[in-house]
C-alpha positions as CSV (number, residue, x, y, z in Angstrom):
1,M,-13.5,-22.9,0.4
2,R,-13.9,-19.3,-0.8
3,I,-16.0,-17.0,1.2
4,T,-18.4,-14.7,-0.6
5,P,-20.1,-11.6,0.7
6,Q,-23.3,-13.6,0.4
7,D,-21.8,-16.2,2.8
8,I,-21.1,-13.5,5.3
9,F,-24.5,-11.9,5.0
10,K,-26.4,-15.2,5.3
11,H,-24.3,-16.8,8.0
12,E,-26.3,-17.7,11.1
13,F,-24.5,-18.3,14.5
14,K,-25.8,-20.6,17.2
15,Q,-27.2,-18.8,20.2
16,A,-25.7,-19.6,23.5
17,M,-26.1,-18.3,27.0
18,R,-24.3,-15.0,27.5
19,G,-23.3,-15.1,23.7
20,Y,-22.4,-12.1,21.7
21,D,-24.9,-9.3,21.0
22,K,-26.7,-10.6,17.9
23,D,-27.2,-7.1,16.6
24,E,-23.6,-6.3,16.9
25,V,-22.5,-9.5,15.2
26,D,-25.0,-8.9,12.4
27,A,-23.8,-5.3,11.9
28,F,-20.2,-6.5,11.9
29,L,-20.9,-9.2,9.3
30,E,-22.8,-6.7,7.1
31,M,-19.8,-4.3,7.4
32,V,-17.3,-7.1,6.4
33,G,-19.6,-8.3,3.6
34,N,-20.0,-4.8,2.2
35,Q,-16.2,-4.2,2.5
36,M,-15.6,-7.5,0.7
37,E,-18.0,-6.6,-2.1
38,E,-16.2,-3.3,-2.6
39,L,-12.9,-5.1,-2.6
40,I,-14.2,-7.6,-5.2
41,Q,-15.5,-4.8,-7.4
42,E,-12.2,-2.8,-7.0
43,N,-10.3,-6.0,-8.0
44,A,-12.6,-6.6,-11.1
45,K,-11.9,-3.0,-12.1
46,L,-8.1,-3.3,-11.6
47,K,-8.2,-6.4,-13.7
48,D,-10.1,-4.6,-16.5
49,D,-7.7,-1.8,-16.4
50,L,-4.8,-4.1,-16.6
51,K,-6.5,-5.9,-19.5
52,E,-6.9,-2.6,-21.4
53,L,-3.3,-1.6,-20.8
54,R,-2.2,-4.9,-22.0
55,T,-4.2,-4.4,-25.1
56,R,-2.8,-1.0,-25.6
57,A,0.8,-2.5,-25.2
58,E,-0.1,-5.1,-27.9
59,E,-1.2,-2.2,-30.2
60,F,2.0,-0.5,-29.6
61,E,4.0,-3.7,-30.3
62,K,2.1,-4.1,-33.6
63,R,2.9,-0.5,-34.5
64,E,6.5,-1.2,-33.8
65,R,6.6,-4.3,-36.0
66,A,4.9,-2.3,-38.7
67,L,7.5,0.3,-38.4
68,E,10.3,-2.2,-38.6
69,E,8.7,-3.7,-41.7
70,T,8.6,-0.2,-43.1
71,L,12.2,0.3,-42.4
72,L,13.1,-3.0,-44.2
73,T,11.0,-1.9,-47.2
74,A,12.8,1.4,-47.3
75,K,16.2,-0.4,-47.3
76,R,15.1,-2.6,-50.2
77,I,13.9,0.5,-52.2
78,S,17.1,2.2,-51.5
79,E,19.2,-0.7,-52.9
80,Q,17.2,-0.7,-56.1
81,L,17.6,3.0,-56.5
82,K,21.2,2.7,-55.9
83,E,21.6,0.5,-59.0
84,N,19.9,3.1,-61.2
85,T,21.9,6.1,-60.0
86,Q,24.4,6.6,-57.2
87,K,23.7,10.2,-56.7
88,E,19.9,9.7,-56.4
89,A,20.6,6.7,-54.2
90,N,22.8,8.5,-51.8
91,L,20.1,11.1,-51.2
92,I,17.3,8.5,-50.7
93,I,19.6,6.5,-48.3
94,T,20.3,9.6,-46.2
95,E,16.6,10.4,-46.0
96,A,15.6,6.8,-45.3
97,R,18.2,6.6,-42.4
98,K,17.0,9.7,-40.8
99,K,13.4,8.6,-41.0
100,A,14.4,5.2,-39.8
101,S,16.2,6.7,-36.9
102,D,13.2,9.0,-36.0
103,I,10.8,6.0,-36.2
104,I,13.0,3.8,-34.0
105,A,13.4,6.7,-31.5
106,Q,9.7,7.2,-31.4
107,S,9.1,3.5,-31.1
108,N,11.7,3.3,-28.2
109,E,10.0,6.1,-26.4
110,Q,6.6,4.4,-26.7
111,V,8.0,1.2,-25.5
112,K,9.6,2.9,-22.5
113,E,6.3,4.6,-21.7
114,I,4.4,1.3,-22.0
115,Q,7.0,-0.4,-19.7
116,K,6.7,2.4,-17.2
117,T,2.9,2.1,-17.3
118,L,3.1,-1.8,-16.9
119,T,5.6,-1.4,-14.0
120,S,3.2,1.1,-12.3
121,I,0.3,-1.2,-12.8
122,R,2.2,-4.1,-11.4
123,L,3.2,-2.1,-8.4
124,Q,-0.4,-1.0,-7.8
125,R,-1.6,-4.6,-8.2
126,D,1.1,-5.8,-5.7
127,Q,0.1,-3.0,-3.3
128,Y,-3.6,-3.9,-3.7
129,I,-3.0,-7.6,-3.1
130,S,-0.8,-6.9,0.1
131,Q,-3.6,-4.6,1.4
132,F,-6.2,-7.1,0.7
133,K,-4.2,-9.8,2.3
134,A,-3.6,-7.7,5.3
135,L,-7.3,-6.9,5.5
136,I,-8.2,-10.5,5.3
137,E,-5.6,-11.6,7.9
138,H,-6.9,-8.8,10.2
139,H,-10.6,-10.1,9.8
140,W,-9.3,-13.6,10.2
141,R,-7.5,-12.8,13.5
142,T,-10.5,-11.0,14.7
143,L,-12.8,-13.8,14.0
144,H,-10.4,-16.3,15.4
145,Q,-10.1,-14.2,18.6
146,L,-13.9,-13.9,18.7
147,T,-14.0,-17.7,18.5
148,E,-11.5,-18.2,21.1
149,N,-13.3,-15.8,23.5
150,E,-16.6,-17.8,22.8
151,V,-14.9,-21.1,23.6
152,K,-13.4,-19.5,26.9
153,E,-16.8,-18.1,27.8
154,D,-18.5,-21.4,27.1
155,K,-15.9,-23.2,29.4
156,N,-16.3,-20.5,32.0
157,G,-20.0,-20.3,31.7
């Protein structure tokens, strides 16, 4: 069962003799609910950012494929020109190879940048998940301790 911020805000505890301070419990639940809402919003933003970066990565991959197709076209043209005149073909081949090398170098740089960005995003995501898990575990331990204390007080009271 997933707990939502609304579940926290609306949760009502039974009153018992010598129980916890209702205002303090309500304030704590409101604080936890607010923090949970913030974390949910932050998580949604991170997901949106990741989606945008993935879209950008796909665009760069499309550009790379287009550049590879351009390179293949340039090679075909150079072969046709070679049949017409060897001298002209040598010049075109030299220019085409330089252009292809530049295009590949640029594409490789773009791919490296995208990979760095994705690695950074994955690291941020993993850090966020770890922090969120730690926060949840902390709150769980606190709630569990509160419950144990109530049970002890009920037994003693």
